[in-house]
Structure formats: structure tokens, C-alpha cells
C-alpha angles and dihedrals in degrees: 000000000000090000092056092053091049092051091050092052093049092050092053096049096043094203110197098173129098127193093258105042148000118243115244122245133210120268095245137114091241094053094046092049091056092057110108126174089226088069094061136066111228099176107184093337117107092211145014134216116224114196125218128233099248136142120264090234093050124104085237092069111135094018114148139171115232116207125188129223091218129187122319111277094019107133101185117093113221111214126190130180115234132177121210117211144163120238125172091349095306131106118231141162130230124203113230103178146294117280111244141123093292097043115043141140095303094050091046091050093051091048092052093048091057093041095052091044093054100035106038137061110259093222106036098028088223117147109252097172130043110237090202089057090050091051092051090050091052090058096048099035131063116218111244111241116246106256098151095107132051119250092241100239118163125230090253091054090051089050091053092049093045090054092050107268118129116239125200110312093345117108122236118257135190105279133243101032121180120260106237104002136060118264136045137280122273118252092259094057094037088056091050093048092049091051091054094044103043106355135111081067137097089250090074090068090066095067134061129175133217132174121252125215091280093054094251122135117252122196120228121190122218138176128254109223093180091060092034093238121148122227113276114243095211143351089271089055089045093059091040091058091048113030121178113302097018122113098014110165110238136179109297128206125202135180118237104212095192095052093029090226136124118235130193123216107205118223121229118279088225125088138188128257090230093060095042126091088243089068089068092057125098113266091225092055096058115123131186089253091059091056092046091052090048094051100043095092099041120121104248146002093254091052091051091051090051091054092050089053090051092051089051090051093051092048093050091045091055092045094052088056095048095247095131099061130236119341099350089176126216121338107277091223097058127105095029093295087145106078114215117180108236114232126205112268114256091214138007120238100245092189095056099093100025130112132164108240102146108101090215092056091046090053089048091053091051093046093052092046091053091050093050094045091089092057097034108032115185091011094070090044090049091062091046090051092051091054096050096044103031088228123154117248093244089053096045093051090058095053116121130207092240090064090071116091111178092176093060092032094231138125112213118219113188117211090240093074096038120101094232095039085210103137145326113280141186131216123204115244107233121201090257093049091048090056091052094047092051089049090054093048091050095051092101091061096050117116112267093023099075093117089054096061103152104170090128092053117112098220130079090216107040129184124246093203099101139095117257091237090067091062089083091053105095092191090058094047090054097042129092089250088075091057123098107268106199148323102230093127094046099053099066091045092052092045092051093049092049091052092050095049094044095043089228111123090189097053110142122220135160132148091249092067093060094075090045090050092054093048093046091050090048091053090053094048094048095040096247098312097153094183090067093046090047091059093047095047093039096234117164094198117052092193091060089050093054097043102040109023109031101083111165116185127237094267092052091048089047088056091050092047092048091055091052092043091059087076089068097058091132091078111107135189113256120241120231 
């Protein structure tokens, strides 16, 4: 009777363990699921290793299932895959993973295949690397990202991203960033870059640029009613409306009904990168020869140089974002590696080496400006202001009334409006400059200009091209639209008047010579001390000041040469 009870108990427990060893099981889900810790005797051991029935030549050699005794009363059997191996004459175990619903036989098999492939000799099957060492390295080391290859972006895709449109997984950024410095391009340069990249196309009419308070160009989209194109909502929408090849401006013919004749309006010889076949090439594959071939048919030398600068910008933009792979090297278009055949200049810049240094001519300029101020308010004062401050036109147009401090006697120039954007600066207000500034501020009270009272306007040089109803719009008064736009109509009128009063039909005048005139006069007053002139004209490079802005005339140079020549007074005329 006791034997029957014992047999029944043994049959229920199904003990498969002896004192010396544990019987192996098959490497299957079914066999592993039947493993229960109740079926095994742990003794004082906290865990047991159950081997698997596998071939000695198999990659599963040494695979075992580790089960844990657990706490008293714990019913769940924790099972972990381990592989036993020999490395450097020592036995060791490597944990593969806990057996559960997410990690089973198939996952363990795949793991071992990769482990044996990378850690054992393919011929001898000996372990040549310690998997435990590899696991420790994974915890303390970060895998280096693969940057050996370029991302494979085309030139057109880089153009879209540079303008501000997101591409693929890349996030959108503010467009038209500078190449090697922080910040963004001014509106003037952003407009030029856009023309080279996507211009000579109807799509260019959908964008205009203006400078923000920091002097950076900001793009503003607008509609084209003539072409019946709605305003783009973003840069992505902009390129969607005009993909490559669409909207290219071509030769246009029109019929003149009065003359009964057909005329042809020639399109520009220039073309955009976005519409060219080169735009569909990879940015990392560009070579100097590709740029040379692209530029060979362009209209002028200056245009070709502009395109080369744009290609450099796109390449640097892609490199900064890691799109060119590891160690792309220096830009292949630097250091004049792109050969552009220089063509003879069609015209010489007659204002390049000219400055007004004759006091009589300076007085003539001021007299003519005062006379034209009634017809061209703000424009005439703009030229006068440029002469007294040596400011560039683009800087002067951005001056605000709040920058004037008569109490301190200073004129504040924030770095945002400066060309170099180096630092905030102040100019002293001289008595002559104070007179001019008060004249500008009182323009709204002058007779005949009552309806142009602009005392609430933000800008020192305001525009008159606005409807009176907009005066009550504060947003308009504070915007860049209320700022004087240009002086193109005023310049030829002033030049003509100066020629008539001087009696010289060849008199040369342009706004660019005003800054040169101030610097040249300063060099004469301070006996060539460039460091003083540099501070007054706000030049960062004194060499540029001396080479490009100091333009003494022949009489001044004759005076300089005569003083030097006095040292050679020993020279005598020969007798016959």
C-alpha cells in the first residue's frame, strides 16, 4: 500500500534530475514551456543550468537554460538563455536573454548565429573574442555614427533647404544663412543669391526681401496677379508652385498695332541653377569643371563671379549639416580653382577713383541739394547726410529718429544696420550735422508739405509714396514700407543741375563718391593719419580704407610730391 502511494507521487512530480547531472531538453518552445522549478532539486544552489540537445558542430553548442530557485512561495519560473564557452583556457558563461513572449527560441537562435560568426574562428570554431567583454564595451562605449558616405542630396534639394523649405527628414531653418559666421544675409545679398539660385523665372516675382531690426534679410511672399498666381504660404509651397523647368522667361513677341510691326523682347542670357541640369546632380559630386561649364554662357564676368559665390555657399551649407560625408575636404571652388575667362570690360566705372575735394565743388553740391530739397524732400537731405557722416546709403536709409540724442551730442548706429555688423557705435554730432538733422526733422512743417507730416514716422528718411489714409495705421508707420526706398530719380536731376551751375558738362557725381570725399578730406586734414579716419568712417580694415576710399586728386598729389621733392634741391639744370 505504501508502494502505491509512492509511485503516484513520483508520477505527479516527474523528477528528471539525478544527484550528478540534469537531463538535457530539446531546443523547442514546447520543451522550454514544460520546465518548472518544482520538477528540480536545487539544494543550496540558487539556480540550475539545463543543457539542450544540440550537435557539437552546431552554433548552439554550449547553450543552456538557467532557471532560478526564487523566493519561497514564488510560483513563476524565471528562465534565461546562457551559452557556455572556453576562452584563453578558461570556462565562462554569457547571458543571452530571458525567455519570454518577446524573446524565444527564434530570437535566441538568431542572436547565437551572429555571436558565433563575430566571436569564433570560422574554421576551428574556437572562441577568439570574449562576448562578455564585448557586452561591457557596449555599455561604456557609444557607437560612432556612420558618416563615411554622403547623404546623396542634389543641388536643387540643397537650394530648397537653404531658402527655408524642409527636405525629407531635415527640419526647416531660417533661410539665407551666412557661410562662415553666425547670422543671415542682408536683403540685398539674399535677393542676389535668390536670383542666381532660382531666378530668371516667374517664381522670383513671388518673393521680396526687407531687412529686420538686426539688419538680416527677411523674405515676404506675395501674389502675382498678372500671372494669376496666389501668394505662397511657405517656401515648400513656393517650390511646389514652380518646380524645376516651370516659368522660365523666354523671348517674347508682341504686335504693335500702331506701327503694324512685330517686336521681339529678348530674354536674359542668364539662367538659374534650379532650372539647369546641374541642379539635378549630387552636391558632393560637383567639380570645378562642372561650374566652369555652367558659367561659360553667362552674360558677364560679374554674373559669373556671383554664381561661383552661390555654389560655394551651397557647398558650405551642405557641409555644415554633415551632408557631404566624412572629411569632405576644402570646398573645391575655393582659391580660384574655377577658371573663368576674363572678358574685356564693356565700360569703365568712372566713379571708382573720384572724390570731391575742391571746396568750391563741395559748396556747389550743397547749394544744388538745398535747391532741390523742395522738389525732392528727404532724398536731397539723404545725400547731404551721407557727406557729413561718411555713412553708406544702405546704412543711412535705416537710421531712425530715436538714434539722435542732441543732449549728449551723439548719433547712435546699431550694429544691425552696419555693413560689418561688428558692434554698436556712436558718431559725434558736429554743429553742421546738427543743423542738417534739425532741418530733416522739421521737413513736415515746411510750407507745401503739410499733408506729409510724418512726425510719428519711425524713420529719419521717410517715403512720400503712400496714401494719406495710411497715416492713421500705426503698423504702417513703424514698418519698413514707410522708409525711403531709393533716390534713382533724384540723382540725374542733381547731376544735371550741378553741371549747369558749374559750366562743366563732364562733371562727375554719384552717391558713392560722397563717402570717398569725406575720407579723402579727413586724410588731408589729419595729414594722412589713417587711424583717425578709420574711427570716423567706421572701417574695420585700414588697408581697405587706404586703397579704396582715399582718393586724392592730381593737385593734392602734386602738393605732396612737391614737399618730398624739396629734399632733392641739389639738382641743377645742365648748361649747354
